[in-house]
Residue frames relative to the residue before (quaternion, step in Angstrom):
aa qw qx qy qz dx dy dz
X 1.0000 0.0000 0.0000 0.0000 0.00 0.00 0.00
X 0.5463 0.6128 -0.3895 0.4175 3.65 1.08 -0.36
X 0.6390 0.5312 -0.3199 0.4551 3.49 1.09 -0.84
X 0.6348 0.5517 -0.3113 0.4424 3.48 1.01 -0.90
X 0.6648 0.5101 -0.2755 0.4712 3.56 0.94 -1.08
X 0.6418 0.5386 -0.3126 0.4475 3.53 0.94 -0.82
X 0.6794 0.4747 -0.2909 0.4779 3.55 0.93 -1.08
X 0.7052 0.4551 -0.2981 0.4546 3.61 0.86 -0.82
X 0.5554 0.5553 -0.3956 0.4761 3.54 1.17 -0.37
X 0.6353 0.5377 -0.3230 0.4506 3.63 0.88 -0.82
X 0.6302 0.5291 -0.3000 0.4825 3.48 1.04 -0.98
X 0.6008 0.5706 -0.3062 0.4688 3.60 0.93 -1.01
X 0.7814 0.3872 -0.2334 0.4302 3.48 0.46 -1.26
X 0.6275 0.5328 -0.3483 0.4484 3.66 1.06 -0.60
X 0.8521 0.2853 -0.0793 0.4317 3.62 0.80 -1.10
X 0.3861 0.7523 -0.4563 0.2771 3.52 1.34 -0.10
X 0.6639 0.5598 -0.2608 0.4218 3.46 0.94 -1.16
X 0.6768 0.5166 -0.2542 0.4589 3.46 0.95 -1.22
X 0.6573 0.5109 -0.3014 0.4649 3.55 0.92 -0.99
X 0.6463 0.5262 -0.3038 0.4617 3.56 0.93 -0.96
X 0.6934 0.4685 -0.2935 0.4621 3.62 0.87 -0.85
X 0.6032 0.5109 -0.3563 0.4981 3.62 1.13 -0.54
X 0.7194 0.4549 -0.2821 0.4426 3.61 0.83 -0.73
X 0.5956 0.5471 -0.3336 0.4844 3.46 1.30 -0.61
X 0.6176 0.5397 -0.3120 0.4796 3.60 1.11 -0.76
X 0.7034 0.5207 -0.2284 0.4266 3.43 0.97 -1.12
X 0.7900 0.3525 -0.1555 0.4769 3.53 1.03 -1.02
X 0.2627 -0.8033 0.4727 0.2494 3.37 1.33 -0.65
X 0.6886 0.4298 -0.2546 0.5256 3.36 1.36 0.63
X 0.4289 -0.7711 0.4121 0.2270 3.65 -0.26 1.32
X 0.6626 0.4962 -0.3080 0.4690 3.61 0.93 -0.83
X 0.7032 0.4256 -0.3143 0.4751 3.57 0.82 -0.86
X 0.5945 0.5386 -0.3847 0.4565 3.62 1.05 -0.43
X 0.6406 0.5319 -0.3100 0.4590 3.55 1.01 -0.76
X 0.6254 0.5439 -0.2835 0.4823 3.56 0.99 -0.97
X 0.7573 0.4101 -0.2034 0.4658 3.57 0.65 -1.10
X 0.5699 0.5489 -0.4002 0.4624 3.57 1.18 -0.51
X 0.6732 0.5046 -0.3070 0.4450 3.60 0.86 -0.81
X 0.6399 0.5054 -0.3084 0.4899 3.51 1.14 -0.81
X 0.5800 0.5945 -0.3450 0.4372 3.56 1.09 -0.61
X 0.7621 0.3776 -0.2284 0.4738 3.45 0.70 -1.06
X 0.5420 0.5480 -0.4285 0.4715 3.62 1.20 -0.20
X 0.6795 0.4728 -0.3021 0.4728 3.65 0.87 -0.95
X 0.6451 0.5408 -0.3346 0.4236 3.51 1.06 -0.70
X 0.6262 0.5409 -0.2787 0.4875 3.48 1.12 -0.87
X 0.6667 0.4927 -0.2905 0.4779 3.63 1.05 -0.80
X 0.7868 0.2901 -0.1515 0.5232 3.63 0.97 -0.76
X 0.2740 0.7920 -0.5170 0.1742 3.79 1.11 0.28
X 0.6394 0.5512 -0.3251 0.4261 3.53 1.11 -0.72
X 0.6439 0.5059 -0.3124 0.4816 3.57 1.24 -0.40
X 0.5428 0.6137 -0.3880 0.4222 3.58 1.28 -0.26
X 0.2444 -0.8251 0.5061 0.0574 3.67 -0.44 1.41
X 0.4579 -0.7045 0.4553 0.2946 3.61 1.24 -0.23
X 0.3857 0.7213 -0.4810 0.3155 3.49 1.20 0.47
X 0.7593 0.1848 -0.1447 0.6069 3.59 1.25 -0.37
X 0.6620 -0.4808 0.3836 0.4283 3.55 -1.28 0.18
X 0.6236 -0.5847 0.3797 0.3536 3.59 -1.09 0.74
X 0.6185 0.5699 -0.3163 0.4389 3.51 1.15 -0.84
X 0.6132 0.5679 -0.3154 0.4494 3.53 1.06 -0.91
X 0.6755 0.5166 -0.2492 0.4635 3.45 0.91 -1.29
X 0.7051 0.4569 -0.2876 0.4596 3.63 0.84 -0.82
X 0.6112 0.5485 -0.3261 0.4682 3.58 1.23 -0.58
X 0.6491 0.4964 -0.3118 0.4849 3.47 1.04 -0.83
X 0.6228 0.5058 -0.3530 0.4814 3.66 1.02 -0.61
X 0.6532 0.5354 -0.2988 0.4444 3.48 1.01 -0.93
X 0.6286 0.5320 -0.3067 0.4772 3.60 1.00 -0.84
X 0.6894 0.4953 -0.2687 0.4553 3.46 0.80 -1.00
X 0.6332 0.5610 -0.2789 0.4545 3.42 1.11 -0.80
X 0.6521 0.5308 -0.2639 0.4726 3.48 1.13 -0.96
X 0.6293 0.5219 -0.2984 0.4926 3.55 1.07 -0.88
X 0.6371 0.4902 -0.3481 0.4822 3.61 0.96 -0.91
X 0.6339 0.5365 -0.3538 0.4303 3.65 0.84 -0.92
X 0.6503 0.5135 -0.3298 0.4524 3.62 0.88 -0.83
X 0.6573 0.5196 -0.3182 0.4436 3.43 0.82 -0.81
X 0.6315 0.5436 -0.2874 0.4724 3.51 1.04 -0.92
X 0.7026 0.4686 -0.2260 0.4855 3.51 0.95 -0.95
X 0.3232 -0.7710 0.4898 0.2473 3.52 1.31 -0.24
X 0.3157 0.7464 -0.5153 0.2786 3.59 1.00 0.73
X 0.7688 0.1185 -0.0961 0.6210 3.59 1.12 -0.57
X 0.3387 -0.7071 0.5843 0.2095 3.51 -1.38 0.51
X 0.8077 0.0990 -0.0115 0.5811 3.37 1.22 -0.75
X 0.4099 -0.7556 0.4502 0.2416 3.54 -0.32 1.17
X 0.5130 0.6166 -0.4261 0.4185 3.67 1.23 -0.35
X 0.7166 0.4920 -0.2797 0.4076 3.58 0.98 -0.67
X 0.3845 0.7286 -0.4483 0.3470 3.48 1.43 0.01
X 0.1398 -0.7816 0.6050 0.0601 3.55 -1.08 0.86
X 0.0329 -0.7648 0.6434 0.0048 3.55 -0.90 1.08
X 0.2151 -0.8602 0.4500 0.1061 3.53 0.32 1.24
X 0.6075 0.6134 -0.3615 0.3521 3.58 1.07 -0.82
X 0.8360 0.1503 -0.0862 0.5207 3.63 0.94 -0.74
X 0.0235 0.8481 -0.5225 0.0851 3.51 1.04 0.96
X 0.8572 0.1829 -0.1721 0.4495 3.48 -1.16 1.04
X 0.5449 0.5777 -0.4436 0.4153 3.60 1.14 0.28
X 0.6020 -0.5507 0.4209 0.3964 3.57 -1.23 0.37
X 0.5810 0.5777 -0.3501 0.4539 3.58 1.17 -0.57
X 0.6415 0.5353 -0.2827 0.4712 3.50 1.16 -0.87
X 0.6517 0.5254 -0.2988 0.4583 3.57 1.03 -0.88
X 0.6153 0.5556 -0.3113 0.4646 3.54 1.07 -0.81
X 0.7017 0.4604 -0.2745 0.4693 3.59 0.86 -1.08
X 0.7119 0.4817 -0.2873 0.4226 3.66 1.00 -0.79
X 0.5100 0.6854 -0.4112 0.3178 3.58 1.22 -0.40
X 0.3700 -0.7029 0.5675 0.2166 3.57 -0.97 0.91
X 0.7669 0.2820 -0.1370 0.5600 3.40 0.96 -1.00
X 0.1466 -0.8275 0.5319 0.1044 3.61 0.16 1.23
X 0.4984 0.6635 -0.4523 0.3268 3.60 1.09 -0.39
X 0.6153 0.5289 -0.3572 0.4627 3.72 0.98 -0.67
X 0.6414 0.4937 -0.3284 0.4868 3.63 0.92 -0.67
X 0.6662 0.5099 -0.3065 0.4497 3.48 0.89 -1.05
X 0.6489 0.4993 -0.3414 0.4616 3.67 0.96 -0.70
X 0.6664 0.4847 -0.3193 0.4679 3.56 0.98 -0.58
X 0.6251 0.4681 -0.3457 0.5202 3.56 1.11 -0.59
X 0.6160 0.5681 -0.3628 0.4076 3.60 0.89 -0.80
X 0.7320 0.4175 -0.2075 0.4968 3.66 0.94 -0.91
X 0.4907 0.6522 -0.4367 0.3783 3.56 1.28 -0.04
X 0.4508 -0.6825 0.4849 0.3096 3.65 -0.82 0.80
X 0.4615 -0.5969 0.5684 0.3280 3.49 -1.37 0.34
X 0.6000 -0.1346 -0.7872 -0.0469 1.58 -2.24 1.29
X 0.4071 0.7410 -0.4821 0.2295 3.55 1.29 -0.08
X 0.6535 0.5499 -0.3385 0.3950 3.55 0.84 -0.89
X 0.7066 0.4754 -0.2587 0.4559 3.50 0.78 -1.05
X 0.6318 0.5117 -0.3237 0.4839 3.61 0.99 -0.77
X 0.6948 0.4599 -0.3152 0.4543 3.57 0.73 -0.81
X 0.6723 0.4757 -0.3182 0.4695 3.64 0.94 -0.69
X 0.6036 0.5331 -0.3450 0.4821 3.62 1.12 -0.57
X 0.7022 0.4853 -0.2797 0.4395 3.52 0.89 -0.82
X 0.7560 0.3921 -0.2140 0.4785 3.52 0.88 -1.18
X 0.7901 0.3199 -0.2161 0.4761 3.56 0.60 -1.08
X 0.6793 0.4890 -0.2641 0.4793 3.58 1.10 -0.76
X 0.2036 -0.7954 0.5261 0.2216 3.58 1.27 -0.60
X 0.3274 0.7448 -0.5238 0.2525 3.56 0.80 0.92
X 0.4884 -0.6544 0.4789 0.3222 3.48 -1.08 0.59
X 0.6483 -0.5044 0.3865 0.4193 3.71 -1.18 0.33
X 0.5696 0.5515 -0.3843 0.4731 3.68 1.14 -0.56
X 0.6974 0.4897 -0.2843 0.4393 3.57 0.76 -1.13
X 0.6484 0.5125 -0.2964 0.4787 3.60 1.06 -0.84
X 0.6131 0.5282 -0.3331 0.4839 3.60 0.97 -0.84
X 0.6522 0.5622 -0.3002 0.4105 3.55 0.82 -0.99
X 0.6637 0.5308 -0.2655 0.4553 3.47 1.06 -1.01
X 0.7467 0.3871 -0.1809 0.5098 3.50 1.06 -0.95
X 0.3222 -0.7722 0.4563 0.3027 3.54 1.47 -0.18
X 0.4327 0.6387 -0.4743 0.4240 3.52 1.03 1.15
X 0.6418 -0.5164 0.4004 0.4013 3.49 -1.34 -0.36
X 0.5876 -0.5287 0.4015 0.4625 3.71 -1.02 0.40
X 0.6505 0.4966 -0.3874 0.4245 3.81 0.82 -0.65
X 0.6113 0.5468 -0.3849 0.4233 3.54 0.97 -0.66
X 0.6439 0.5366 -0.3015 0.4545 3.60 1.02 -0.98
X 0.6810 0.5049 -0.2873 0.4458 3.50 1.01 -0.96
X 0.6379 0.4889 -0.3162 0.5041 3.65 0.94 -1.02
X 0.6836 0.5009 -0.3216 0.4223 3.71 0.76 -0.89
X 0.6151 0.5375 -0.3138 0.4841 3.59 1.07 -0.68
X 0.6950 0.4475 -0.2915 0.4814 3.58 0.78 -0.97
X 0.6492 0.4982 -0.3553 0.4518 3.64 0.91 -0.61
X 0.5974 0.5475 -0.3297 0.4844 3.55 1.17 -0.76
X 0.6795 0.4941 -0.2827 0.4628 3.57 0.82 -1.02
X 0.6719 0.4702 -0.3284 0.4686 3.60 0.98 -0.70
X 0.5909 0.5614 -0.3662 0.4490 3.60 1.09 -0.57
X 0.6720 0.5167 -0.2743 0.4542 3.54 0.95 -1.05
X 0.6541 0.4939 -0.3203 0.4750 3.56 1.06 -0.86
X 0.6210 0.5241 -0.3449 0.4698 3.56 0.90 -0.81
X 0.6623 0.4637 -0.3366 0.4827 3.74 0.78 -0.81
X 0.6544 0.4833 -0.3582 0.4581 3.62 0.72 -0.91
X 0.6552 0.5128 -0.3277 0.4476 3.74 0.76 -0.81
X 0.6513 0.5096 -0.3101 0.4691 3.56 1.04 -0.78
X 0.6660 0.4852 -0.3115 0.4734 3.56 0.99 -0.70
X 0.6331 0.5126 -0.3253 0.4801 3.69 1.16 -0.52
X 0.6207 0.5447 -0.3889 0.4085 3.65 0.98 -0.40
């Protein structure tokens, strides 16, 4: 058990700040971000055995954090319908559409069906908030490759979303 605790502590130390900043940006409230970051790592610790390693740990943690934040909002009865949420800073971006979705399952299905490396690059950029340089380092490619791959993935998702709207 000590090995598990040490490994999880390393994950906690490495990603706590990233998850906190993600939640602070999402909630625009430092105390809420602190509370939900703690909850995120508690949930991650309980479900670490379900983590299959198909995505970056940071992406997985940010997904847990986002879902925890939306659950928090529901509990606080701040919103009745997540489709009514407004994130004015990034209006009309694909990232904004993902954050606004009440039914995230549709987005997950689109992402699930997206071919690699587009799926992972998109998730690292959007959910993991990694820079193109960081993504390039993961794939051992150039920054330009990461940027082009991200934009191609984004365009594929937008096309799929537009096709579903018709």
